[in-house]
C-alpha positions in Angstrom: 98.9 -29.4 123.7 99.8 -32.6 122.6 100.1 -35.5 125.1 103.9 -36.1 126.5 106.0 -38.8 125.8 108.1 -40.1 128.6 111.4 -41.8 127.7 113.0 -43.7 130.3 117.0 -44.1 129.7 117.7 -47.2 131.9 121.4 -47.4 132.4 123.7 -46.0 129.6 127.2 -46.9 129.6 128.9 -44.2 132.0 126.9 -44.6 135.8 128.1 -47.7 137.7 127.1 -49.2 140.7 130.0 -47.2 143.0 127.8 -44.2 141.7 124.5 -45.6 142.5 124.3 -49.4 143.9 120.8 -49.5 141.9 122.2 -49.3 138.3 120.8 -52.5 136.6 123.4 -54.7 134.4 122.1 -57.8 133.7 119.4 -58.4 131.0 116.6 -59.4 133.7 117.7 -56.2 136.0 117.3 -54.1 132.8 114.3 -55.7 131.5 112.4 -55.3 135.3 113.4 -51.6 135.3 112.0 -50.9 131.9 108.9 -52.9 133.0 108.8 -50.5 136.3 109.0 -47.3 134.0 106.0 -48.9 131.9 103.9 -49.1 135.0 104.9 -46.1 136.4 104.0 -44.3 133.2 107.0 -44.1 130.5 105.7 -45.1 126.7 109.5 -45.5 125.8 112.9 -47.2 127.2 116.2 -46.4 125.8 118.2 -49.5 126.1 121.8 -49.9 126.5 123.4 -53.5 127.9 126.3 -53.8 130.0 128.8 -57.0 130.9 126.6 -59.1 133.7 129.1 -59.3 136.1 131.3 -56.4 135.5 129.0 -53.8 134.8 131.3 -52.6 132.0 129.5 -51.3 128.5 128.9 -54.0 126.6 127.3 -54.3 122.7 126.5 -58.1 122.5 123.6 -59.3 120.3 122.6 -62.0 122.9 122.2 -59.2 125.7 120.3 -57.3 123.8 117.8 -59.9 122.4 117.2 -60.9 125.8 116.3 -57.8 127.1 114.2 -57.0 123.9 112.1 -60.6 124.6 111.6 -60.2 128.5 110.4 -56.5 127.8 108.0 -57.5 125.3 107.0 -60.5 126.8 104.8 -58.6 129.5 104.7 -55.0 127.8 103.5 -52.7 125.0 106.3 -50.3 125.5 108.4 -48.7 122.6 111.7 -50.5 122.7 114.4 -47.9 121.7 118.1 -49.2 121.1 121.2 -47.8 121.2 123.5 -47.6 118.4 126.1 -45.3 120.1 128.4 -48.1 121.2 131.5 -45.6 122.6 133.1 -48.5 123.7 133.7 -50.1 120.0 136.9 -49.4 118.2 138.5 -50.3 115.2 137.7 -50.4 111.4 134.5 -52.3 111.4 133.3 -50.3 114.5 130.9 -48.2 112.3 129.0 -51.8 111.0 128.9 -53.3 114.4 127.1 -50.3 115.7 124.3 -51.0 113.2 123.7 -54.3 114.7 120.7 -53.4 117.3 118.7 -52.4 113.9 118.2 -55.7 113.0 116.6 -56.6 116.1 113.3 -55.3 115.5 113.1 -52.3 118.0 110.3 -49.7 117.4 113.4 -46.8 117.7 117.0 -47.0 117.5 119.4 -43.6 118.7 121.2 -42.2 116.0 123.8 -39.7 117.0 124.3 -37.0 114.5 127.7 -35.3 114.4 130.8 -35.7 116.2 131.5 -34.4 120.0 134.4 -34.3 122.5 133.0 -36.5 125.2 134.7 -38.2 127.9 138.5 -37.2 127.3 137.8 -38.8 123.8 136.1 -37.7 120.5 133.0 -39.6 119.9 133.1 -40.2 116.2 129.7 -40.0 114.1 131.0 -39.2 110.2 128.5 -38.0 108.2 128.7 -40.8 106.0 127.8 -43.4 108.6 125.3 -41.0 109.7 123.5 -41.4 106.3 124.2 -45.4 106.1 122.6 -45.5 109.4 119.5 -43.5 108.8 118.7 -45.7 105.5 119.2 -48.6 107.2 116.8 -47.6 110.0 114.5 -46.7 107.5 114.6 -50.2 105.6 114.1 -52.1 108.5 111.0 -50.5 109.8 112.8 -48.6 112.9 112.3 -44.9 113.5 115.6 -43.0 114.1 115.4 -41.3 117.1 118.1 -38.5 116.4 120.3 -37.2 119.1 121.7 -33.6 118.5 124.1 -31.9 120.7 124.6 -28.4 119.1 123.1 -26.4 116.5 125.4 -28.0 113.9 123.7 -31.2 114.7 120.3 -30.1 114.0 121.2 -28.7 110.6 122.9 -32.1 109.4 119.6 -33.7 110.8 117.6 -31.5 108.4 119.7 -32.5 105.6 118.8 -36.1 106.4 114.6 -35.0 106.7 114.9 -33.2 103.4 116.7 -35.8 101.7 113.9 -38.3 102.7 116.2 -40.5 104.6 114.3 -40.1 107.8 110.5 -40.6 107.5 107.8 -38.4 108.8 107.6 -37.3 111.2 111.0 -36.9 111.9 112.0 -37.7 115.9 114.5 -35.6 117.8 116.2 -36.2 121.0 118.0 -32.6 122.0 120.6 -33.8 124.5 121.6 -30.7 127.1 124.4 -30.7 129.7 126.9 -33.1 128.2 130.5 -31.7 128.4 131.4 -30.6 125.8 127.8 -30.3 124.0 125.0 -27.3 124.2 124.4 -26.1 127.5 121.5 -26.9 129.5 119.5 -23.7 129.6 116.3 -22.5 128.6 118.2 -20.1 126.1 119.9 -23.0 124.3 116.8 -25.0 124.5 114.7 -22.1 122.5 117.5 -21.5 120.2 117.8 -25.4 119.4 114.0 -25.9 118.9 113.9 -22.9 116.6 115.8 -24.7 113.9 114.0 -28.2 113.7 111.8 -28.8 110.7 108.3 -28.2 110.8 106.3 -31.1 112.0 108.9 -32.6 113.9 108.2 -34.7 117.0 111.4 -33.5 120.2 112.3 -34.8 123.1 114.6 -33.2 125.7 117.4 -34.9 128.3 119.1 -33.0 130.7 122.4 -33.9 132.7 122.7 -34.2 136.4 120.9 -31.6 138.4 119.8 -29.7 134.8 117.4 -32.6 134.6 114.1 -31.5 136.1 114.4 -27.6 135.2 115.1 -28.6 131.8 112.3 -31.5 130.9 110.0 -28.7 132.9 110.7 -26.3 130.2 110.0 -28.7 127.6 106.7 -30.0 129.1 105.6 -26.5 129.3 106.8 -25.8 125.6 104.7 -28.9 124.0 107.9 -31.3 124.0 108.8 -35.2 125.2 111.2 -35.9 127.9 113.7 -38.7 128.8 114.8 -38.9 132.1 116.5 -41.8 133.9 120.0 -43.1 135.2 121.6 -42.5 131.8 121.2 -38.7 132.4 121.2 -38.3 136.5 121.3 -40.4 139.6 119.9 -38.1 141.7 116.1 -37.8 142.5 116.8 -34.8 145.2 120.1 -32.9 146.3 122.0 -36.0 147.7 119.5 -38.2 147.5 120.1 -41.5 144.9 117.2 -42.7 143.2 116.7 -46.5 143.8 115.1 -46.9 140.5 114.6 -45.4 137.0 110.7 -45.7 137.9 111.1 -42.9 140.4 112.1 -40.1 137.4 109.1 -41.6 135.7 106.6 -41.3 138.4 108.0 -37.4 139.5 107.6 -36.7 135.6 104.1 -38.1 135.3 103.0 -36.1 139.0 104.4 -32.9 137.4 102.8 -33.3 134.2 99.5 -33.8 136.2 100.3 -30.5 138.2 101.2 -28.4 134.6 98.1 -30.2 133.0 99.9 -32.2 130.2 98.5 -35.5 129.6 100.7 -38.3 129.8 100.9 -40.6 126.3 100.4 -44.2 127.0 102.4 -46.5 124.4 99.3 -46.6 121.6 99.2 -42.7 121.8 103.0 -42.7 121.7 103.1 -44.9 118.5 100.5 -42.7 116.7 102.5 -39.5 117.6 105.6 -40.8 116.4 104.2 -42.4 113.6 105.4 -46.0 114.7 103.2 -49.1 114.1 101.6 -51.4 116.3 104.5 -54.3 117.4 103.3 -57.6 115.6 104.2 -60.3 117.5 
């Protein structure tokens, strides 16, 4: 079975220190979390940025740049920058969301399709999705196509068939998010069955579903995403003190399941991403 790629989603845009006092806010804190995860065995870090003072979601170039520079100065971990920017509004929000593509990340998240999310509609028009995929391809960053339901997979397959996404296409199957697909084995099997041949795929589960659904993915040959963006608790009632604790648990579980964990060089080869050039 192929080696396991572990992604650590460090902070997202939702959790705050009121939920867990260990949520990183500043670029230095986010970078430190990324390096802890790298040392623990993660090959990819998924990065959002926050206002360093308030912790509110931010989408400022200088914050992304500082995180990227700090992480790359000390590690070879693959950097995945978000283009979700759920907090951005206005007629130019779509273009602003693509700013991280220009910072030279190894991957960029690409949300395929719209979704009812946090009391609003997370709008991802098909035209924007196509533009984003093309921009990422031309910039040399691989889209991590986030899919929340079967229709999103169908749309992503169209991008692949039209060569807007280079081989191998990489899917992040997002489960347990209200109101997307449920985080259970039946749903995971249905979504995986619709992926195009040769695709690489990873799974995330929200909250208490993180551990069981990522375990299923490991057994099925997929990759996994863990971390504060999706879950704050290491076990029932026990808050995790770092994203690295989730990574450590995943590494230990992979060892029990006899699934080797990919290092950063191996993860690049699996995903078809060239080495970072300094």
